[in-house]
TILUMNU-243802 format. One line per 5 residues: their letters; for each residue x, y, z of C-alpha. Coordinates in steps of 0.5 Angstrom, whole numbers. Layout:
a) X:Y:Z; ...;
REM end
This chain:
mkltl) 99:-29:-2; 97:-29:5; 89:-28:2; 90:-34:-2; 93:-38:3;
rllav) 87:-36:8; 82:-38:2; 86:-45:1; 86:-46:9; 78:-44:9;
ssfls) 76:-48:3; 80:-54:6; 77:-54:13; 70:-53:10; 71:-59:5;
algaa) 74:-63:11; 68:-61:15; 63:-63:9; 67:-70:9; 66:-71:16;
silac) 59:-70:16; 58:-75:10; 62:-80:14; 58:-79:20; 51:-79:17;
pasad) 51:-82:10; 44:-82:8; 45:-74:8; 49:-75:2; 44:-79:-2;
dpggd) 38:-74:-1; 40:-67:-1; 34:-63:2; 30:-69:4; 27:-66:10;
ifqiv) 23:-61:5; 21:-68:2; 19:-71:8; 15:-65:10; 11:-65:4;
narsr) 10:-73:4; 8:-72:12; 3:-67:10; 0:-71:4; 0:-77:9;
iaesd) -4:-73:14; -9:-70:9; -10:-78:7; -11:-80:14; -16:-74:15;
rnmrk) -20:-76:9; -20:-83:12; -22:-81:19; -28:-77:16; -30:-83:12;
idhds) -30:-88:18; -34:-83:22; -39:-82:16; -40:-90:16; -40:-90:23;
elvmh) -46:-85:24; -50:-89:18; -49:-96:22; -51:-92:29; -57:-89:26;
rvaik) -59:-96:23; -58:-99:30; -62:-94:33; -68:-95:28; -67:-103:29;
qelir) -68:-102:36; -74:-98:35; -77:-103:31; -76:-108:36; -79:-104:41;
dlvag) -85:-102:37; -86:-110:35; -86:-112:42; -91:-107:44; -95:-109:39;
httfe) -95:-102:35; -92:-106:29; -93:-113:26; -87:-118:25; -88:-117:17;
daarr) -87:-110:17; -81:-110:21; -78:-115:17; -79:-111:11; -76:-105:14;
yveln) -70:-109:16; -69:-110:9; -70:-103:7; -65:-101:12; -60:-106:10;
rmqes) -60:-104:3; -58:-97:5; -51:-100:6; -48:-105:1; -44:-108:7;
altym) -50:-109:11; -53:-112:6; -47:-117:4; -47:-119:11; -54:-120:12;
rriyp) -54:-125:6; -47:-128:8; -50:-130:15; -58:-131:15; -60:-137:10;
grtde) -66:-135:5; -68:-135:-2; -70:-128:-2; -67:-121:2; -74:-121:6;
eraar) -73:-128:8; -66:-127:11; -68:-120:14; -74:-124:18; -69:-129:20;
qlaah) -64:-123:22; -70:-119:26; -72:-126:30; -64:-127:32; -64:-119:34;
lrnsg) -71:-120:38; -68:-127:41; -61:-123:43; -64:-117:45; -64:-118:53;
nptag) -71:-117:53; -75:-123:56; -81:-121:52; -77:-120:45; -73:-126:46;
algee) -79:-131:47; -82:-127:40; -76:-128:37; -76:-136:39; -83:-136:36;
wecrl) -81:-133:30; -75:-137:29; -79:-143:30; -84:-141:25; -79:-139:20;
haad) -75:-146:20; -82:-149:19; -83:-146:13; -77:-148:10;
REM end
């Protein structure tokens, strides 16, 4: 009989303890084992975040590569190593490498063709390069392109 009373006392104590914990933190009653699911969800979100960061890094590398080539084209054009038409053609090729760059060029620069838009983009880049010689060349080409309209 003493064992039954002890068992009853222990079970009553544990029940009271469980009830007190539910009253103290009601969310624990709704989601038993929630910590495990939260860990799994956190790992899934971390993996997704890692994939997104790798894509952003890749896209950033492409943009930086295109910018470096465009800067080199501007230097070659100012130095007389290439013609404006060849540099504009190369701008079109670079813009076509990335759909967002092509969309941007089509939205910002007027023209009937991508080649015309790229020529205007090149002229704007020349004008805004910070190099006085390139700036003058850009203004000259902007005038020529405007006169051709």
